[in-house]
C-alpha positions in Angstrom: 53.1 -58.8 41.6 54.7 -61.5 43.7 55.2 -61.3 47.4 57.9 -58.7 48.3 61.3 -60.1 49.4 64.3 -58.8 51.3 66.7 -56.6 49.4 70.1 -58.1 48.9 73.2 -55.9 49.5 74.3 -56.1 45.9 70.9 -54.7 44.7 71.2 -51.8 47.2 74.7 -51.1 45.8 73.3 -51.1 42.2 70.7 -48.6 43.2 73.2 -46.4 45.1 75.5 -46.4 42.0 72.6 -45.4 39.7 71.6 -42.5 42.0 75.2 -41.4 42.3 75.3 -40.9 38.5 72.6 -38.3 39.0 74.0 -36.6 42.1 76.4 -38.0 44.7 74.7 -39.3 47.8 76.9 -40.0 50.8 76.4 -43.4 52.3 74.6 -42.1 55.4 72.1 -40.2 53.1 71.5 -43.3 50.9 71.0 -45.5 54.0 68.2 -43.1 55.0 66.3 -44.2 51.9 64.1 -46.8 53.5 62.1 -48.9 53.4 62.9 -50.2 50.0 60.3 -52.5 48.4 61.6 -55.3 46.2 58.9 -56.1 43.7 58.7 -58.9 41.1 56.3 -58.1 38.2 55.6 -61.0 35.7 55.4 -60.3 32.0 52.1 -58.7 31.1 51.4 -57.2 34.5 50.8 -53.5 35.2 52.8 -51.8 37.9 50.7 -48.7 37.3 47.3 -48.2 35.6 45.9 -44.9 34.4 43.3 -43.6 36.9 45.3 -44.9 39.9 47.1 -42.6 42.3 50.9 -43.0 41.7 52.7 -43.3 45.1 56.0 -45.0 44.4 59.1 -44.3 42.3 61.2 -47.3 41.3 64.5 -48.5 40.0 64.7 -51.3 37.4 67.0 -54.2 38.5 66.1 -56.5 35.7 63.5 -56.8 33.0 61.8 -54.2 30.8 59.0 -51.8 31.4 57.1 -49.6 29.0 55.3 -46.4 29.8 52.4 -45.5 27.5 49.1 -43.6 27.0 45.9 -45.4 26.1 43.7 -43.4 23.6 40.0 -43.4 23.5 40.0 -45.7 20.5 42.1 -48.3 22.3 45.3 -47.4 20.5 48.5 -47.1 22.6 51.2 -44.4 22.4 54.5 -45.4 23.9 55.9 -42.7 26.1 59.2 -44.3 27.2 61.0 -47.5 28.0 62.6 -48.5 31.3 65.5 -51.0 31.2 67.9 -52.2 34.0 69.7 -49.3 35.6 66.8 -46.9 34.8 64.5 -45.1 37.2 60.9 -45.8 36.5 57.7 -44.0 37.4 55.8 -41.0 36.1 57.2 -38.0 37.9 54.4 -35.7 36.6 51.8 -38.1 38.1 53.8 -38.3 41.4 54.1 -34.5 41.6 50.5 -33.8 40.7 49.1 -36.4 43.1 46.1 -36.7 40.8 44.9 -39.9 39.0 47.7 -41.2 36.7 47.5 -40.5 33.0 50.2 -43.1 32.4 50.1 -46.9 32.1 53.2 -48.8 33.0 53.5 -52.4 31.7 56.1 -55.1 32.4 57.0 -56.3 28.9 59.2 -59.1 30.4 59.5 -60.5 33.9 60.8 -57.6 35.9 62.3 -56.9 39.3 62.1 -53.4 40.8 63.2 -51.6 43.9 60.5 -49.1 44.9 60.4 -46.3 47.4 57.3 -44.5 48.7 57.0 -41.0 47.3 56.2 -39.5 50.7 59.5 -41.0 52.1 61.4 -39.4 49.2 59.8 -36.0 49.7 60.7 -36.1 53.4 64.3 -36.8 52.6 64.4 -33.9 50.0 62.9 -31.6 52.7 65.3 -32.6 55.5 68.6 -33.6 53.9 70.8 -31.2 51.7 72.2 -34.1 49.7 68.7 -35.3 48.8 67.7 -31.7 48.0 70.6 -31.5 45.5 69.7 -34.8 44.1 66.1 -33.7 43.5 67.3 -30.6 41.7 69.7 -32.6 39.5 67.0 -35.2 38.8 64.5 -32.5 37.7 67.2 -30.9 35.5 68.0 -34.2 33.8 64.3 -35.0 33.2 63.8 -31.5 31.7 66.7 -32.0 29.4 65.4 -35.3 28.3 62.0 -33.7 27.6 63.6 -31.1 25.5 65.6 -33.7 23.6 62.4 -35.7 23.0 60.6 -32.6 21.7 63.5 -32.0 19.3 63.4 -35.5 18.0 59.7 -35.4 17.3 59.6 -31.9 15.8 63.1 -31.5 14.3 64.2 -34.9 13.0 62.9 -37.3 10.4 61.8 -40.8 11.2 65.1 -42.4 10.3 67.1 -40.1 12.6 64.6 -40.6 15.4 65.0 -44.3 15.0 68.8 -44.1 15.1 68.8 -42.0 18.2 66.3 -44.3 19.9 68.6 -47.3 19.3 71.6 -45.3 20.6 69.7 -44.5 23.8 68.6 -48.1 24.3 70.9 -50.5 22.3 69.0 -53.6 23.5 65.6 -52.2 22.7 64.7 -54.5 19.8 65.4 -57.7 21.8 63.0 -56.6 24.5 60.1 -54.8 22.9 57.8 -55.4 20.0 58.2 -53.5 16.7 54.7 -52.1 17.3 55.8 -50.5 20.6 59.1 -49.1 19.1 57.2 -47.7 16.1 54.7 -46.0 18.5 57.6 -44.4 20.4 59.2 -43.1 17.2 55.8 -41.9 15.9 55.5 -44.1 12.8 53.7 -47.3 11.7 55.2 -50.8 12.2 55.4 -51.0 8.3 57.4 -47.8 8.1 59.7 -49.1 10.9 60.3 -52.3 8.9 61.4 -50.2 5.9 63.8 -48.1 8.1 65.3 -51.3 9.5 65.9 -52.6 6.0 67.4 -49.3 5.0 69.8 -49.3 7.9 70.8 -52.9 7.3 71.5 -52.1 3.6 73.6 -49.0 4.6 75.6 -51.1 7.0 76.2 -53.9 4.5 76.6 -52.2 1.1 76.9 -54.4 -1.9 
């Protein structure tokens, strides 16, 4: 990570707008969210490693992050992708305050705005607007978890692929086919077949 820099006003506004989409935060409550840490992570770096204690939540200003698990045989299983406008960080690892199970990798040069987790918790405990935000955030993450379980257990690979591209339209320009296939739960070869099938369906002879 490069040396932290001051946070420009337009980046604060981008963060405020993203948080408001979860739950409205009056300006005075948003201004209490400090200090904000502006972090620049080069491609290939690891903002979080399994075994470390997660202590920050972050907002993606630019770039692309991937959350994944590393298996004992060295294989990776993609958990999620974080693109500009997304919140990043493993909530389960933050809540548990135990060594992280998740790896987070910068797949491109990435810029984040990070907040210390203890600062966030203090805001939740002392400000009603942040308490409401915390509840709405937990609700949205739960619904996303249910949706993910449904995709893995109730849909075939093609439908999982379609839904993944709808969720992240720019995914294929930022991540490798291996990483996307891992998220869907298939091999890269199977993913290539699905891509060819979708292309054929969208351009029938």
